[in-house]
Backbone as CSV, one residue per row, in Angstrom:
resi,resn,N_x,N_y,N_z,CA_x,CA_y,CA_z,C_x,C_y,C_z
1,UNK,-32.236,9.574,-3.816,-33.099,8.545,-3.197,-32.158,7.415,-2.775
2,UNK,-32.460,6.391,-2.018,-31.842,5.267,-1.564,-32.197,4.193,-1.929
3,UNK,-31.212,3.307,-1.906,-31.974,1.378,-2.296,-32.685,0.955,-1.116
4,UNK,-32.601,-0.424,-1.830,-33.201,-0.830,0.180,-32.347,-1.803,1.214
5,UNK,-30.957,-1.313,0.051,-30.109,-1.413,1.613,-29.510,-0.143,2.081
6,UNK,-30.393,1.028,2.028,-29.782,2.060,2.702,-28.799,2.964,1.504
7,UNK,-28.478,2.349,0.499,-27.524,3.451,-0.244,-28.238,4.166,-1.155
8,UNK,-27.176,5.101,-1.080,-27.918,6.064,-2.111,-27.665,5.694,-3.848
9,UNK,-29.123,5.426,-4.664,-28.821,5.343,-5.876,-28.343,6.060,-6.924
10,UNK,-27.496,7.338,-6.471,-27.262,8.251,-7.356,-28.245,9.030,-8.010
11,UNK,-29.386,9.368,-7.827,-30.378,9.610,-8.164,-31.282,11.145,-7.300
12,UNK,-31.027,11.996,-6.784,-31.400,13.376,-6.249,-33.285,13.481,-6.788
13,UNK,-33.814,14.129,-5.543,-34.882,14.131,-5.824,-35.603,15.218,-6.797
14,UNK,-34.474,16.151,-6.673,-34.539,17.122,-8.033,-34.391,16.463,-9.563
15,UNK,-34.050,15.247,-9.535,-33.980,14.407,-11.086,-32.783,14.282,-11.443
16,UNK,-31.647,15.158,-10.786,-30.221,15.114,-11.272,-29.727,13.838,-10.937
17,UNK,-28.635,13.469,-11.501,-27.985,12.588,-11.123,-26.708,13.024,-9.883
18,UNK,-25.952,12.002,-8.966,-24.785,12.250,-8.346,-23.736,11.202,-8.147
19,UNK,-22.364,11.503,-9.160,-21.673,10.423,-8.612,-21.453,9.850,-7.927
20,UNK,-20.695,8.864,-7.025,-20.647,8.051,-6.067,-20.047,9.330,-5.285
21,UNK,-18.963,9.820,-5.611,-17.905,10.704,-4.864,-18.509,12.045,-4.507
22,UNK,-19.871,12.408,-4.945,-20.318,13.513,-4.654,-21.438,13.513,-3.266
23,UNK,-21.955,11.817,-3.365,-22.865,11.509,-2.505,-22.350,12.027,-1.082
24,UNK,-23.183,12.314,-0.006,-23.019,12.255,1.076,-22.500,11.235,1.905
25,UNK,-22.285,10.816,2.578,-21.360,9.445,3.274,-22.841,8.892,4.099
26,UNK,-23.103,7.605,3.833,-23.868,7.086,4.615,-23.465,5.687,5.405
27,UNK,-24.180,5.277,6.611,-23.503,4.026,7.004,-23.743,3.284,6.052
28,UNK,-22.066,2.395,6.232,-22.174,1.135,5.483,-23.349,-0.148,5.893
29,UNK,-24.169,-0.394,4.508,-24.827,-1.395,5.075,-24.405,-2.884,4.854
30,UNK,-25.076,-3.946,5.939,-24.629,-5.253,5.700,-25.081,-5.676,4.435
31,UNK,-24.043,-6.728,4.222,-24.846,-7.418,3.150,-26.102,-8.035,2.888
32,UNK,-26.948,-8.465,1.793,-28.067,-8.605,1.745,-28.868,-9.769,2.509
33,UNK,-27.149,-10.881,2.173,-27.445,-12.316,2.843,-27.413,-12.747,4.242
34,UNK,-27.381,-11.344,4.956,-27.149,-11.414,6.348,-28.814,-11.169,7.107
35,UNK,-29.007,-12.319,7.387,-30.335,-12.709,7.628,-31.032,-11.353,8.727
36,UNK,-29.829,-10.804,9.600,-29.860,-9.819,10.496,-29.138,-8.661,10.509
37,UNK,-29.150,-7.614,9.469,-28.088,-6.664,9.796,-28.298,-6.171,10.490
38,UNK,-26.770,-5.333,11.316,-26.659,-4.638,12.357,-27.148,-3.418,12.108
39,UNK,-27.915,-2.596,12.908,-28.514,-0.809,12.640,-28.282,-0.633,13.775
40,UNK,-27.359,0.519,13.789,-26.638,1.321,15.071,-28.246,2.580,15.413
41,UNK,-29.259,2.413,16.365,-29.376,3.023,16.561,-29.421,4.334,17.778
42,UNK,-27.940,4.268,18.178,-27.583,5.308,19.125,-27.733,6.619,18.536
43,UNK,-28.356,7.106,19.343,-28.115,9.000,18.992,-26.618,9.450,18.463
44,UNK,-27.016,10.518,17.928,-25.848,10.617,16.852,-25.432,11.572,17.595
45,UNK,-23.754,12.146,18.026,-23.270,13.169,18.720,-21.827,13.802,17.948
46,UNK,-21.980,13.390,16.596,-20.921,13.875,15.968,-21.239,14.832,14.866
47,UNK,-22.469,15.620,14.560,-22.658,16.390,13.839,-21.915,17.566,13.606
48,UNK,-22.025,17.730,12.778,-21.207,19.346,12.355,-21.876,20.337,12.689
49,UNK,-20.921,21.631,13.811,-21.941,22.390,14.029,-22.254,23.752,13.232
50,UNK,-23.453,23.817,13.753,-24.196,25.064,12.551,-23.196,26.403,12.681
51,UNK,-23.777,26.957,11.630,-22.750,28.321,11.293,-22.962,29.224,12.913
52,UNK,-23.636,29.164,13.482,-24.281,30.343,14.894,-24.132,29.525,16.358
53,UNK,-23.666,28.568,15.875,-23.567,27.477,17.101,-21.767,27.425,17.503
54,UNK,-21.357,27.421,18.277,-19.983,27.146,18.767,-19.412,25.893,18.594
55,UNK,-18.495,25.346,17.963,-18.025,24.321,18.247,-18.007,23.630,19.729
56,UNK,-17.909,22.074,20.131,-17.432,21.711,21.110,-16.523,21.136,21.305
57,UNK,-15.718,21.669,22.292,-14.284,21.147,22.360,-14.073,19.975,23.170
58,UNK,-15.370,19.787,23.785,-14.725,18.381,24.735,-15.162,17.185,23.964
59,UNK,-15.706,17.126,22.514,-15.684,16.373,22.005,-14.439,15.673,20.990
60,UNK,-13.945,14.268,20.541,-13.064,14.145,19.669,-13.753,14.888,18.216
61,UNK,-12.834,15.236,17.492,-12.880,15.082,15.925,-13.619,14.419,15.263
62,UNK,-14.735,14.897,14.341,-15.508,13.706,14.143,-14.647,13.011,12.667
63,UNK,-14.723,11.561,12.728,-13.920,10.526,12.586,-15.168,9.631,11.228
64,UNK,-16.255,10.047,11.629,-17.410,8.951,10.908,-17.390,7.702,11.598
65,UNK,-18.181,6.320,10.909,-18.591,5.539,11.374,-17.457,4.232,10.670
66,UNK,-17.056,3.695,11.852,-15.797,2.503,10.815,-16.585,1.872,9.385
67,UNK,-16.112,1.148,8.725,-16.454,0.752,7.497,-17.074,-0.689,7.636
68,UNK,-17.708,-1.338,7.081,-18.316,-2.556,7.771,-17.262,-3.421,7.071
69,UNK,-16.640,-4.648,7.763,-15.890,-5.649,7.190,-16.568,-6.671,6.794
70,UNK,-18.048,-6.718,7.099,-18.992,-7.783,6.605,-19.161,-7.225,4.706
71,UNK,-19.367,-6.315,4.609,-19.874,-5.442,3.541,-18.777,-5.667,2.888
72,UNK,-17.264,-5.336,3.222,-15.910,-5.402,2.367,-15.764,-6.797,2.141
73,UNK,-16.070,-7.480,3.224,-15.974,-9.087,2.757,-16.610,-9.438,1.516
74,UNK,-17.915,-9.438,1.225,-18.985,-9.881,0.883,-18.556,-9.111,-1.015
75,UNK,-17.545,-7.832,-0.857,-17.523,-6.839,-2.147,-16.580,-8.335,-2.524
76,UNK,-15.356,-8.492,-2.005,-14.168,-9.554,-3.052,-14.870,-10.676,-3.175
77,UNK,-15.983,-11.636,-1.985,-16.035,-12.575,-2.368,-16.765,-12.812,-3.458
78,UNK,-17.649,-11.427,-3.651,-18.545,-11.329,-4.554,-17.440,-11.518,-6.237
79,UNK,-16.461,-10.529,-6.144,-15.416,-10.598,-7.525,-15.080,-11.934,-7.875
80,UNK,-15.000,-12.837,-6.272,-13.977,-13.905,-6.663,-14.922,-15.365,-7.329
81,UNK,-16.147,-15.008,-6.940,-17.275,-15.873,-7.260,-17.584,-15.638,-8.652
82,UNK,-17.894,-14.579,-9.390,-18.101,-13.659,-10.385,-17.087,-14.821,-11.737
83,UNK,-15.762,-14.455,-11.113,-14.704,-14.924,-11.526,-14.764,-16.377,-11.781
84,UNK,-14.622,-16.642,-10.977,-14.926,-18.769,-10.720,-15.926,-19.148,-11.845
85,UNK,-16.841,-18.240,-11.984,-18.358,-18.353,-12.846,-17.891,-18.439,-14.154
86,UNK,-16.518,-17.633,-14.713,-16.381,-17.641,-16.004,-16.369,-16.174,-16.578
87,UNK,-16.799,-14.817,-15.646,-16.527,-13.930,-16.275,-15.268,-13.452,-16.346
88,UNK,-15.014,-12.649,-17.196,-13.678,-11.990,-17.236,-13.711,-10.873,-16.664
89,UNK,-12.277,-10.364,-16.180,-12.326,-9.517,-15.727,-12.553,-7.521,-16.440
90,UNK,-12.550,-7.881,-17.860,-13.232,-6.866,-18.475,-14.553,-6.699,-18.575
91,UNK,-15.349,-7.925,-18.385,-16.636,-7.658,-18.071,-17.635,-7.591,-17.301
92,UNK,-16.372,-7.229,-16.270,-17.376,-6.860,-14.711,-17.640,-5.950,-14.380
93,UNK,-18.895,-5.334,-14.037,-18.935,-3.882,-13.615,-19.587,-3.650,-12.025
94,UNK,-19.478,-2.606,-11.718,-19.517,-2.193,-10.428,-20.616,-2.923,-10.471
95,UNK,-21.690,-2.114,-11.260,-22.897,-2.204,-10.587,-23.535,-3.814,-10.225
96,UNK,-22.976,-4.916,-11.347,-22.921,-6.488,-11.425,-22.480,-6.774,-9.855
97,UNK,-21.048,-6.197,-9.751,-20.514,-6.629,-8.343,-21.264,-5.797,-7.311
98,UNK,-21.474,-5.121,-7.107,-22.802,-4.862,-5.641,-23.556,-5.396,-6.115
99,UNK,-24.668,-5.699,-6.990,-25.385,-7.091,-6.795,-25.486,-8.038,-6.455
100,UNK,-24.472,-8.236,-6.641,-23.941,-9.954,-6.369,-23.695,-9.768,-4.913
101,UNK,-23.083,-9.108,-4.476,-22.268,-8.703,-2.979,-23.591,-8.525,-2.213
102,UNK,-24.497,-8.153,-2.655,-25.460,-7.840,-2.002,-25.351,-5.875,-1.293
103,UNK,-24.913,-5.490,-2.095,-24.622,-4.343,-1.323,-25.317,-2.850,-2.512
104,UNK,-24.856,-1.555,-2.336,-25.022,-0.748,-3.025,-23.746,-0.191,-3.568
105,UNK,-23.810,0.279,-4.683,-22.520,0.772,-5.613,-21.693,1.962,-4.688
106,UNK,-22.639,2.701,-3.887,-22.009,3.851,-3.030,-20.897,2.755,-1.881
107,UNK,-21.460,1.513,-1.568,-20.512,1.016,-0.788,-19.204,0.518,-1.269
108,UNK,-19.255,0.324,-2.524,-17.670,-0.067,-3.142,-17.568,1.264,-3.523
109,UNK,-17.329,2.363,-4.320,-16.789,3.553,-4.151,-16.594,4.238,-3.172
110,UNK,-16.802,3.886,-2.009,-16.248,4.403,-0.581,-14.856,3.568,-0.495
111,UNK,-14.943,2.425,-0.722,-13.504,1.652,-0.765,-12.485,2.115,-1.852
112,UNK,-13.012,2.149,-3.248,-12.359,1.911,-4.270,-12.735,2.755,-4.946
113,UNK,-12.171,3.740,-5.266,-11.715,4.713,-6.628,-12.696,4.202,-8.114
114,UNK,-12.278,2.872,-8.240,-12.626,2.138,-9.446,-12.013,0.558,-9.296
115,UNK,-12.399,-0.034,-10.681,-12.615,-1.783,-10.967,-11.160,-1.755,-10.354
116,UNK,-10.017,-1.455,-11.357,-8.732,-1.835,-10.881,-8.330,-1.549,-9.616
117,UNK,-8.633,-1.010,-9.038,-8.046,-0.515,-7.388,-8.780,-2.052,-6.440
118,UNK,-9.911,-2.244,-6.929,-10.901,-3.534,-6.592,-10.234,-4.307,-6.694
119,UNK,-9.685,-4.861,-8.090,-9.004,-6.064,-8.868,-7.712,-6.383,-7.923
120,UNK,-7.175,-5.108,-8.053,-5.487,-5.068,-7.090,-6.155,-5.693,-5.711
121,UNK,-7.199,-5.499,-5.022,-6.971,-5.844,-3.052,-7.702,-7.545,-3.619
122,UNK,-8.692,-7.885,-4.213,-8.883,-8.787,-4.871,-7.953,-10.347,-5.144
123,UNK,-7.060,-9.823,-5.773,-5.683,-10.613,-6.121,-5.244,-10.538,-4.829
124,UNK,-4.667,-9.345,-3.676,-4.180,-9.427,-2.678,-4.756,-10.362,-1.615
125,UNK,-5.788,-10.370,-1.850,-6.691,-11.235,-0.898,-6.366,-12.525,-1.030
126,UNK,-6.463,-13.198,-2.204,-6.002,-14.313,-2.941,-4.583,-15.004,-2.627
127,UNK,-3.406,-13.470,-2.668,-2.383,-14.494,-2.622,-2.168,-14.281,-0.682
128,UNK,-0.617,-15.017,-0.687,-0.398,-15.306,0.812,0.117,-13.561,1.132
129,UNK,-0.311,-13.324,2.378,0.211,-12.309,3.028,1.513,-11.874,3.173
130,UNK,1.611,-10.604,2.694,3.561,-9.994,2.686,3.846,-10.368,3.870
131,UNK,5.357,-10.741,4.189,5.950,-11.154,5.277,5.919,-10.133,6.503
132,UNK,6.391,-10.257,7.818,6.239,-9.114,8.396,8.452,-9.490,8.678
133,UNK,9.098,-7.859,8.397,10.282,-8.223,8.627,10.967,-7.304,9.414
134,UNK,12.287,-7.552,10.133,12.270,-6.576,11.070,12.777,-4.512,10.620
135,UNK,13.379,-4.874,8.810,13.518,-3.327,8.815,14.632,-3.089,9.023
136,UNK,15.417,-3.975,10.076,16.723,-3.524,10.345,17.742,-4.187,9.932
137,UNK,17.563,-5.532,9.940,17.991,-6.749,9.133,18.376,-6.701,8.050
138,UNK,19.752,-7.048,7.586,19.982,-7.122,5.975,19.634,-8.419,5.086
139,UNK,20.338,-9.625,5.624,20.510,-10.798,4.762,19.202,-11.782,5.357
140,UNK,19.128,-11.282,6.580,18.057,-12.105,7.346,16.658,-11.682,6.983
141,UNK,16.585,-10.273,6.579,15.217,-9.876,6.027,15.175,-10.092,4.355
142,UNK,16.448,-10.235,3.976,16.054,-10.837,2.429,16.059,-12.145,2.332
143,UNK,16.146,-12.749,3.250,15.781,-14.062,2.950,14.093,-14.245,3.169
144,UNK,13.793,-13.078,4.007,12.688,-13.657,4.333,11.716,-13.432,3.361
145,UNK,11.855,-12.335,2.412,11.478,-11.733,1.243,11.444,-12.357,0.250
146,UNK,12.683,-13.207,0.435,12.984,-14.295,-1.138,11.595,-15.404,-1.061
147,UNK,11.820,-15.554,0.303,10.862,-17.249,0.998,9.400,-16.381,0.144
148,UNK,9.207,-15.096,0.263,7.796,-14.278,0.513,7.636,-15.228,-1.220
149,UNK,8.519,-14.745,-1.744,8.168,-14.374,-3.238,8.332,-15.911,-3.816
150,UNK,9.065,-17.015,-3.171,8.341,-18.635,-3.570,7.461,-18.704,-3.414
151,UNK,6.728,-18.411,-2.163,5.469,-19.194,-1.532,4.198,-18.576,-2.705
152,UNK,4.545,-17.311,-2.944,3.204,-16.806,-3.739,3.532,-17.180,-5.485
153,UNK,4.688,-17.474,-5.930,4.870,-18.565,-6.331,3.765,-19.604,-6.585
154,UNK,3.998,-20.421,-5.366,3.585,-21.857,-5.547,2.195,-21.740,-5.384
155,UNK,1.368,-20.361,-4.512,0.014,-20.465,-4.599,-0.468,-20.138,-5.890
156,UNK,0.064,-19.544,-7.075,-0.375,-18.775,-8.114,-0.973,-20.676,-8.933
157,UNK,0.702,-21.073,-8.485,0.619,-22.889,-10.080,-0.530,-23.193,-8.998
158,UNK,-0.554,-23.170,-7.751,-1.559,-23.895,-7.198,-3.049,-23.741,-7.427
159,UNK,-3.303,-22.452,-7.302,-4.811,-21.654,-8.127,-4.781,-21.589,-9.207
160,UNK,-5.539,-22.362,-10.348,-5.905,-22.043,-11.854,-6.741,-20.642,-11.544
161,UNK,-7.540,-19.940,-10.447,-7.888,-19.152,-10.480,-7.313,-17.793,-10.580
162,UNK,-6.343,-17.938,-9.779,-4.925,-16.825,-9.098,-4.160,-16.612,-10.867
163,UNK,-3.679,-17.541,-11.327,-2.849,-17.667,-12.742,-3.892,-17.161,-13.627
164,UNK,-5.172,-17.948,-13.232,-5.845,-16.735,-15.002,-5.970,-15.134,-14.580
165,UNK,-6.164,-15.073,-13.412,-6.445,-13.459,-12.769,-5.539,-12.265,-13.743
166,UNK,-4.011,-13.318,-13.204,-2.711,-12.885,-13.814,-2.533,-12.270,-15.231
167,UNK,-2.801,-13.310,-15.827,-2.924,-13.717,-17.383,-3.580,-12.698,-17.938
168,UNK,-4.904,-12.615,-17.207,-5.919,-11.345,-17.856,-5.335,-10.126,-17.219
169,UNK,-4.918,-9.831,-16.154,-3.836,-8.582,-15.664,-3.855,-8.441,-16.497
170,UNK,-2.523,-8.879,-17.164,-0.952,-8.554,-18.150,-1.735,-7.785,-19.532
171,UNK,-2.822,-8.362,-19.571,-3.367,-8.298,-21.205,-4.312,-6.861,-20.895
172,UNK,-4.193,-5.951,-19.810,-4.813,-5.463,-19.572,-4.406,-3.978,-18.748
173,UNK,-3.234,-3.360,-19.683,-2.065,-2.101,-18.984,-2.559,-1.497,-17.620
174,UNK,-3.514,-0.732,-18.475,-4.293,0.088,-17.065,-4.528,-0.756,-15.509
175,UNK,-4.901,-1.645,-15.763,-4.745,-2.447,-13.990,-3.712,-3.163,-14.036
176,UNK,-2.588,-4.064,-14.918,-1.346,-4.218,-14.425,-0.553,-3.034,-14.317
177,UNK,-0.700,-1.602,-14.420,0.181,-0.997,-13.845,-0.692,-0.535,-12.223
178,UNK,-1.655,-0.485,-12.281,-2.592,-0.403,-10.630,-1.385,-1.278,-9.529
179,UNK,-1.846,-2.649,-10.473,-1.182,-3.752,-9.791,0.323,-3.459,-9.549
180,UNK,1.114,-2.992,-10.217,2.594,-2.566,-10.479,2.967,-2.025,-9.449
181,UNK,2.092,-0.752,-9.231,2.648,0.253,-8.655,2.542,-0.017,-7.298
182,UNK,1.165,-0.315,-6.731,0.924,-0.531,-5.298,0.964,-1.814,-5.230
183,UNK,1.577,-2.392,-5.328,1.989,-4.102,-4.637,3.636,-4.562,-5.227
184,UNK,3.800,-4.364,-6.621,4.919,-4.888,-6.776,6.485,-3.862,-6.610
185,UNK,6.080,-2.815,-6.934,6.945,-1.479,-6.384,7.392,-1.198,-5.028
186,UNK,6.468,-1.792,-4.602,6.520,-1.640,-2.560,7.541,-3.248,-2.211
187,UNK,6.971,-3.855,-2.820,7.826,-5.062,-2.374,9.535,-5.052,-3.060
188,UNK,9.169,-4.448,-4.170,11.275,-4.454,-5.021,11.628,-3.553,-3.959
189,UNK,10.784,-2.238,-3.563,11.509,-1.157,-2.476,12.320,-2.053,-1.157
190,UNK,11.059,-2.741,-1.548,11.727,-3.367,0.531,12.607,-4.476,0.372
191,UNK,13.107,-4.858,-1.160,14.055,-5.750,-1.137,15.223,-5.515,-1.545
192,UNK,15.176,-4.050,-2.429,16.471,-3.451,-2.287,16.818,-2.671,-0.871
193,UNK,16.028,-1.991,0.012,16.190,-1.809,1.076,16.937,-2.294,2.347
194,UNK,16.689,-4.229,1.856,16.878,-5.296,2.565,18.753,-5.249,2.399
195,UNK,18.619,-5.058,0.904,20.315,-5.320,0.269,20.928,-4.108,0.434
196,UNK,20.476,-2.880,0.640,21.179,-1.718,1.291,21.823,-2.190,3.085
197,UNK,21.124,-2.418,3.618,21.509,-2.868,4.877,22.526,-3.976,4.845
198,UNK,22.277,-4.665,4.304,23.394,-6.043,3.959,24.447,-5.280,3.513
199,UNK,24.431,-4.700,2.956,25.905,-3.879,2.231,26.520,-3.006,3.292
200,UNK,25.721,-2.078,4.070,25.965,-1.270,5.322,26.772,-1.991,6.521
201,UNK,25.962,-3.349,6.111,26.280,-4.243,7.756,27.682,-4.908,7.541
202,UNK,28.035,-4.961,6.019,29.462,-5.803,5.970,28.855,-7.369,5.682
203,UNK,28.173,-7.100,4.778,27.545,-8.778,4.863,27.729,-9.226,2.907
204,UNK,27.514,-8.078,2.476,27.762,-8.104,1.109,28.565,-7.187,0.397
205,UNK,29.174,-7.165,-0.637,30.524,-6.330,-1.574,29.693,-5.145,-1.351
206,UNK,30.218,-4.047,-1.222,30.104,-2.641,-1.170,30.285,-1.915,-2.633
207,UNK,31.529,-2.707,-3.536,31.493,-2.444,-4.679,30.862,-2.648,-5.657
208,UNK,29.669,-3.178,-5.590,28.871,-3.366,-6.917,27.345,-3.156,-6.693
209,UNK,26.988,-2.438,-7.910,25.335,-1.542,-7.626,24.564,-2.613,-6.788
210,UNK,23.768,-1.756,-5.873,22.831,-2.254,-5.306,21.681,-3.091,-6.245
211,UNK,21.106,-2.677,-7.277,20.085,-3.225,-8.126,20.769,-4.477,-8.761
212,UNK,22.215,-4.349,-9.131,22.159,-5.531,-9.509,22.457,-6.519,-8.746
213,UNK,22.715,-6.640,-7.536,22.858,-7.229,-6.075,21.246,-7.981,-5.791
214,UNK,20.562,-7.008,-6.071,19.000,-7.342,-5.883,18.794,-8.612,-6.975
215,UNK,18.918,-7.621,-8.098,18.649,-8.695,-9.486,19.123,-10.183,-9.668
216,UNK,20.709,-10.182,-8.780,21.121,-11.514,-8.557,20.342,-12.308,-7.847
217,UNK,19.934,-11.995,-6.785,18.931,-12.680,-5.760,17.631,-12.924,-6.234
218,UNK,16.617,-11.718,-6.704,15.852,-12.210,-6.982,15.254,-12.932,-8.798
219,UNK,16.381,-12.533,-9.133,16.362,-13.172,-10.786,15.977,-14.791,-11.100
220,UNK,16.860,-15.656,-10.441,16.547,-17.200,-9.859,14.720,-17.520,-9.693
221,UNK,14.573,-16.743,-8.629,13.324,-17.136,-8.204,12.317,-16.635,-8.944
222,UNK,12.539,-15.660,-9.686,11.495,-15.129,-10.481,11.487,-15.968,-11.675
223,UNK,12.932,-16.361,-12.332,12.646,-17.586,-13.651,11.894,-18.684,-13.350
224,UNK,11.907,-19.537,-12.407,11.364,-20.456,-11.797,9.791,-20.026,-11.437
225,UNK,9.343,-19.382,-11.394,7.896,-19.035,-10.882,7.024,-18.330,-11.777
226,UNK,7.958,-17.532,-13.036,7.302,-16.899,-13.846,7.288,-17.962,-15.266
227,UNK,9.319,-17.935,-15.774,9.262,-18.410,-16.819,9.322,-19.907,-17.215
228,UNK,9.840,-20.075,-15.392,10.085,-21.867,-16.346,8.621,-22.766,-15.058
229,UNK,7.678,-22.479,-15.410,6.647,-22.698,-14.415,6.620,-24.273,-14.197
230,UNK,7.226,-25.085,-14.791,7.131,-26.793,-14.703,8.719,-26.954,-13.345
231,UNK,9.042,-25.791,-13.135,10.505,-25.891,-12.530,10.151,-26.109,-11.037
232,UNK,10.567,-26.890,-10.475,10.502,-27.264,-8.795,10.853,-25.793,-7.922
233,UNK,9.921,-25.695,-6.722,10.126,-24.650,-6.041,10.044,-25.366,-4.299
234,UNK,11.169,-26.137,-4.366,11.158,-26.865,-3.235,11.638,-26.104,-2.071
235,UNK,10.924,-26.152,-0.067,11.351,-25.575,0.366,12.805,-24.815,0.864
236,UNK,13.950,-25.575,0.431,15.303,-25.048,0.578,15.685,-24.331,-0.623
237,UNK,14.960,-24.067,-1.331,15.338,-23.367,-2.535,16.312,-22.418,-2.436
238,UNK,15.370,-21.148,-1.272,16.129,-19.743,-1.248,17.385,-19.849,-0.403
239,UNK,17.456,-21.202,0.497,18.791,-21.418,1.247,19.866,-21.454,0.516
240,UNK,19.508,-22.551,-0.435,20.558,-22.808,-1.544,20.951,-21.537,-2.349
241,UNK,19.832,-20.878,-2.527,20.359,-19.718,-3.778,21.237,-18.997,-2.681
242,UNK,21.063,-18.566,-1.557,21.904,-17.585,-1.232,23.267,-18.072,-0.871
243,UNK,23.364,-19.348,-0.636,24.434,-19.944,0.262,25.222,-19.705,-1.181
244,UNK,24.656,-20.014,-2.614,25.781,-20.299,-4.024,26.189,-19.041,-3.946
245,UNK,25.365,-17.845,-4.065,25.612,-16.473,-4.227,26.931,-15.878,-3.240
246,UNK,26.765,-16.246,-2.295,27.316,-16.082,-1.206,28.861,-16.485,-1.114
247,UNK,28.769,-17.559,-1.559,29.805,-18.156,-1.801,30.596,-17.986,-2.994
248,UNK,29.782,-17.821,-4.260,30.213,-17.640,-5.485,30.523,-18.653,-6.175
249,UNK,30.348,-18.125,-7.503,30.061,-19.149,-8.342,31.104,-19.757,-8.966
250,UNK,32.413,-19.303,-9.287,33.926,-19.740,-9.567,34.116,-20.743,-8.568
251,UNK,34.791,-21.852,-9.659,35.460,-22.913,-9.047,36.077,-23.324,-7.815
252,UNK,36.124,-23.733,-6.774,37.094,-23.625,-5.692,38.139,-24.265,-5.545
253,UNK,39.188,-23.699,-5.488,40.522,-24.327,-6.061,41.245,-24.690,-4.418
254,UNK,41.679,-25.769,-4.872,42.352,-26.516,-3.588,43.619,-25.754,-3.178
């Protein structure tokens, strides 16, 4: 059976229930609030060959229809709207989110395996985008990554909702582990790779542990963004930090 948006509601005609992962893919519906949802009436040419029918080699492999960007945007906006209305993360259900977004639950499960993955993407959507780096430079890429850490700290300070979401995430280990594994860990890996490139290029000492060098650069920014929310995060913070570390902290001798 399908709901009014064209999504399967999980109930089969024989009375048994299907989980979202067992349902056959169906076209993504547009959100209900769209007055003129798009419907593709073009004939289907991507059906699977029958057992007694040889596959057609003049066609590209079946890829399925592209996901609806409007539906995905509506889902993310629905979670944000519910959180802004005071709903706690733990209290949000996929059914409630789907109803608010105007889509079927299957539309959500085709994109995210569960609430944890969805909530991580909501946080990503609210944070500044991850920066583009060369992937070949050392200190130059390191500076870009540190600046991104500073701007994310500013974003969290300026958004009470984002600050509240982070506070709730840390009290839910499964959700925080998902965020750490899919967001924080890749960012840390990118930072370590930049440090290694800087060492290889002779821009940093090669007699120190790479992770220690990384901590020396990242630590001061994290202290100001996480542990000292009252501390300033000026535009020139990263440049001053890198200059101080590269020149050393020992007093200069005349």
